[in-house]
Phi, psi and omega in degrees: 000317179299318183293326178297315178296318180299313178297320179298318179294323178291321184278341184305310179298323180295315179296322180296316179296316179298318180296318180297318180296318181286331176297324180287342179061038184294131175266152175295156176301137181254137176237122182268128180233132179245131175260133174206158181302123352237063184202162167253138178238120000288167181271347178219137173230153179240129179240162176253136177303128178086352179270128177280129177228158176249121175266119180255106191242133179225162173249135181271339188224295183237176177289126177241166172251158176224106186233125178212093187305315183300334178257009179057044178252128176206095185219158175264140177249106183263133179307136179084357180239137180255134175254125176252110185248119179264125182227152174227097182295136181249354182231129176284151178150184178245127185232159181238122172269143181232160169276125181247026170235126179300123185235011177134186187300329182266010184308318184296341180264003185276098184222155175231127177270129179244117178257123177249118182265000000 
């Protein structure tokens, strides 16, 4: 019985903080990325290690790929369709996302730099 009260007192602040965050209905920060021949716009994004973000990715012209192994992203970007990808980076560093669908002569230069601080 003593231990139950003790545990309840320890957990009370944690539960209160969790309840306040969910009451606010906070959405993760959104970053909009557009794929078009032969670039991603923006060409560089910065994320914080451990912060959940939503990447909102679209294609402006043809089908592109969006591949970034460290964040476990591998998706097709179809014109007129938006992909909302929620990620939480766990490793700091600089990573490169690529288009993995051949989209024309400049395809090999189509990259997005992701900096995780």
